[in-house]
C-alpha positions in Angstrom: 0.0 0.0 0.0 1.5 3.3 -1.1 1.4 6.5 1.1 -1.6 8.0 -0.7 -3.6 4.8 -0.4 -2.6 4.5 3.3 -3.8 8.1 4.0 -7.0 7.6 2.1 -7.9 4.4 4.1 -7.0 6.1 7.3 -9.0 9.3 6.7 -12.0 7.3 5.6 -12.1 5.8 9.1 -10.9 8.8 11.2 -13.0 11.3 9.4 -16.2 10.0 10.8 -15.1 9.8 14.4 -12.4 12.4 14.7 -12.1 14.9 17.6 -9.8 17.9 17.4 -6.8 18.8 19.5 -4.7 21.9 18.8 -6.8 22.4 15.7 -5.9 19.1 14.2 -8.2 16.1 13.7 -7.3 13.2 15.9 -8.6 9.7 16.0 -10.7 8.8 19.1 -7.9 6.6 20.4 -4.2 6.5 19.9 -1.4 4.0 20.1 1.0 3.9 23.0 4.6 2.8 22.6 5.7 2.1 26.2 7.6 -1.2 25.9 8.2 -0.8 22.1 12.0 -0.6 21.7 12.6 -1.6 25.3 11.6 -0.5 28.7 14.3 1.4 30.7 17.0 0.4 28.2 16.9 -0.1 24.4 15.8 -3.5 23.1 16.0 -3.9 19.4 14.9 -7.5 19.2 11.3 -6.6 18.2 12.0 -3.5 16.0 10.6 -5.0 12.8 7.3 -6.1 14.5 6.9 -2.9 16.5 7.5 -0.7 13.4 4.9 -2.8 11.5 2.4 -2.5 14.3 2.5 1.3 14.3 2.1 1.3 10.5 -0.9 -1.1 10.8 -2.4 1.2 13.4 -2.0 4.3 11.1 -3.4 2.4 8.1 -6.4 1.5 10.1 -7.2 5.0 11.2 -5.2 5.8 14.3 -3.2 9.0 13.8 -2.2 9.7 17.5 1.1 8.1 18.4 2.4 8.5 22.0 6.0 8.0 23.0 8.7 9.5 25.3 12.4 10.1 25.5 12.5 7.7 28.4 11.0 4.7 26.6 13.9 2.4 25.8 16.2 5.3 26.4 15.0 6.9 23.2 14.7 3.8 21.1 11.0 3.9 21.1 11.1 7.3 19.4 13.5 5.9 16.8 10.9 3.2 16.1 8.2 5.8 15.7 10.4 7.8 13.4 11.0 4.7 11.2 7.3 3.7 11.3 5.9 7.1 10.1 8.2 7.4 7.1 6.1 7.7 4.0 3.0 9.2 5.7 1.8 12.7 5.4 3.2 14.5 8.5 0.3 16.9 8.9 -2.1 14.0 9.2 -0.2 12.4 12.1 -0.4 13.6 15.7 2.8 12.8 17.5 3.1 13.1 21.3 6.4 12.8 23.3 7.6 13.7 26.8 10.5 15.1 28.7 11.8 13.2 31.7 11.9 14.9 35.1 15.7 14.9 35.4 15.7 17.3 32.4 13.3 19.9 33.8 15.4 23.0 33.5 15.8 25.2 30.4 19.0 23.6 29.1 17.6 20.1 29.7 14.3 20.7 28.0 15.9 22.3 24.9 18.3 19.4 24.7 15.6 16.8 25.3 13.3 18.0 22.5 16.2 18.3 20.1 17.0 14.7 20.8 13.4 13.6 20.4 13.1 15.4 17.1 16.4 13.9 15.8 15.4 10.4 16.8 12.0 10.7 15.0 13.4 12.7 12.1 10.8 15.4 12.7 10.9 19.2 12.6 8.2 19.4 15.3 6.0 17.4 17.6 2.3 18.0 18.0 2.3 17.8 21.7 5.2 17.9 24.2 4.5 16.8 27.7 6.3 17.0 31.1 6.4 13.3 31.8 6.1 13.5 35.6 5.9 16.4 38.1 9.1 17.1 39.9 9.4 18.3 43.5 12.6 20.2 42.8 12.0 21.7 39.4 11.2 25.4 39.1 7.9 25.3 37.3 8.1 28.9 36.2 11.3 28.1 34.2 9.9 24.7 33.1 6.6 26.1 31.7 8.1 29.3 30.2 10.7 27.1 28.4 7.9 24.7 27.2 6.0 27.7 25.9 9.1 28.9 24.0 9.0 25.6 22.2 5.6 26.6 20.8 6.9 30.0 19.9 9.9 28.5 18.0 7.8 25.9 16.2 9.3 22.7 17.7 6.1 21.9 19.5 2.5 22.8 18.4 1.2 22.5 21.9 2.4 21.6 25.4 1.0 19.7 28.4 1.8 17.4 31.3 1.5 13.8 32.4 0.7 12.3 35.7 -0.4 15.6 37.2 -3.1 15.8 39.8 -5.2 18.9 40.4 -2.7 20.7 42.6 0.2 20.1 40.2 -2.0 21.1 37.3 -2.9 24.4 39.0 0.7 25.2 39.5 1.6 24.4 35.9 -1.4 26.5 34.6 -0.3 29.4 36.7 3.0 29.5 34.9 1.8 28.9 31.4 -0.2 32.0 30.4 0.9 32.4 26.8 -0.1 29.0 25.4 -1.7 27.1 28.3 -1.9 23.4 29.1 -3.5 21.4 26.2 -3.5 17.9 27.7 -2.8 15.8 30.8 -1.8 12.2 30.3 -2.8 10.0 33.2 -3.4 6.4 34.2 -7.1 5.7 33.7 -8.8 2.4 33.2 -11.7 0.4 34.6 -9.6 -0.9 37.4 -8.4 2.6 38.4 -11.1 5.2 38.0 -9.8 7.5 40.7 -9.2 10.2 38.2 -12.9 10.5 37.8 -13.2 12.1 41.2 -11.1 15.2 40.8 -8.5 15.2 38.0 -10.8 14.5 35.0 -13.5 17.0 36.2 -10.8 19.6 36.7 -9.4 19.0 33.2 -12.9 19.2 31.6 -13.6 22.4 33.4 -10.4 23.9 32.1 -10.6 22.4 28.6 -7.6 20.2 29.1 -7.6 17.0 27.0 -7.3 13.8 29.1 -5.1 11.2 27.6 -5.5 7.8 29.2 -2.5 5.5 29.4 -2.7 1.9 30.5 -6.4 1.9 29.5 -6.6 -1.8 29.6 -4.5 -2.1 32.8 -1.8 -4.0 30.9 -4.3 -6.7 30.0 -5.8 -7.1 33.5 -9.2 -5.8 32.5 -11.1 -9.0 32.2 -14.6 -8.0 33.0 -17.3 -9.0 35.4 -20.5 -10.8 34.3 -22.2 -7.4 34.1 -19.6 -6.1 31.7 -19.7 -9.3 29.6 -23.5 -8.9 29.4 -23.2 -5.3 28.2 -20.6 -6.4 25.6 -22.8 -9.1 24.3 -25.7 -6.8 23.8 -23.6 -4.5 21.6 -22.0 -7.5 19.9 -18.6 -6.2 21.2 -16.0 -7.8 23.4 -15.0 -6.6 26.9 -11.9 -4.8 25.6 -14.0 -2.8 23.1 -16.6 -1.9 25.8 -13.8 -0.9 28.2 -12.2 1.5 25.7 -15.5 2.9 24.6 -16.3 3.8 28.2 -13.0 5.6 28.5 -13.5 7.5 25.2 -16.4 9.4 26.7 -14.0 11.4 28.9 -10.5 10.7 27.5 -8.3 9.7 24.6 -7.2 6.2 25.4 -3.8 5.1 24.1 -3.6 1.3 24.3 -0.4 -0.4 23.2 -1.4 -2.8 20.4 0.8 -5.3 18.5 -0.3 -7.0 15.3 -3.2 -6.5 12.9 -5.7 -8.6 14.8 -5.1 -6.8 18.1 -5.2 -3.4 16.4 -8.4 -4.1 14.6 -9.9 -5.4 17.8 -9.3 -2.1 19.7 -10.5 -0.1 16.7 -13.8 -1.8 17.2 -14.2 0.2 20.3 -14.9 3.3 18.2 -17.8 4.3 16.0 -20.6 3.6 18.5 -21.6 4.8 22.0 -22.7 3.1 25.2 -26.1 4.2 26.2 -26.3 6.5 29.3 -27.8 3.6 31.2 -25.0 1.2 30.4 -22.3 3.8 30.9 -23.6 4.5 34.4 -23.9 0.8 35.1 -20.2 0.5 34.4 -19.4 3.7 36.3 -21.3 2.8 39.4 -20.2 -0.9 39.6 -16.9 -2.7 39.5 -17.1 -4.3 36.1 -13.4 -4.3 35.4 -12.5 -6.8 38.1 
């Protein structure tokens, strides 16, 4: 499949269900890359399969790709860079993150330069502070992050793993461009973010990105969830992701065509309010 055919296939799917972030259409879910290319150190043993999986995801309508400089010590970003070759850059939404040990002006500038080099990009769509730091000067951090938007190396900025208090602090120091997104752990086994963090983000128009949306495969489903899935002719994974899509952009890691097409089946339909609340008020993920 050539690039034009790939883009046409992708847009046919994404166009019907796309949301917008920073003025660009985004698919209702993304693909996460934590573990692709290694964990805390580089692992090149699955590069071919990981590259192929990202391409399959793009070809099937997913245009949000989430990575970080920490993943595989940067090798995950190298895989992303290889995987997106041949695709229209403006139709992809690339997210990466700066590690807490780099949260000063020099560190941030060096980190984003490294990320862009590894992915062979001129800019990222969204650049996130990976974790809050108790010692970083958030005034310097956020002013530097905003400078990245001004100089065109990032189209937008945000944070990850920030609770309400940390978010308020970051927002106070980012008046020029603001916080566009907060990437947090959110799945049916951990809905704690629904109490405070997600409502706060919604109130302040901050996009919630949900990592580990399937709890690393631990979301198996109760009888109630299985019953709901059966009525929609979906599986438990698809119902779980559909639930999360109501208030977030889930970014499951998926490998292989079968798994990717399975998670894509979570989009294009909606749980009824009754079924959504049944899941919300119960413990169907356990």
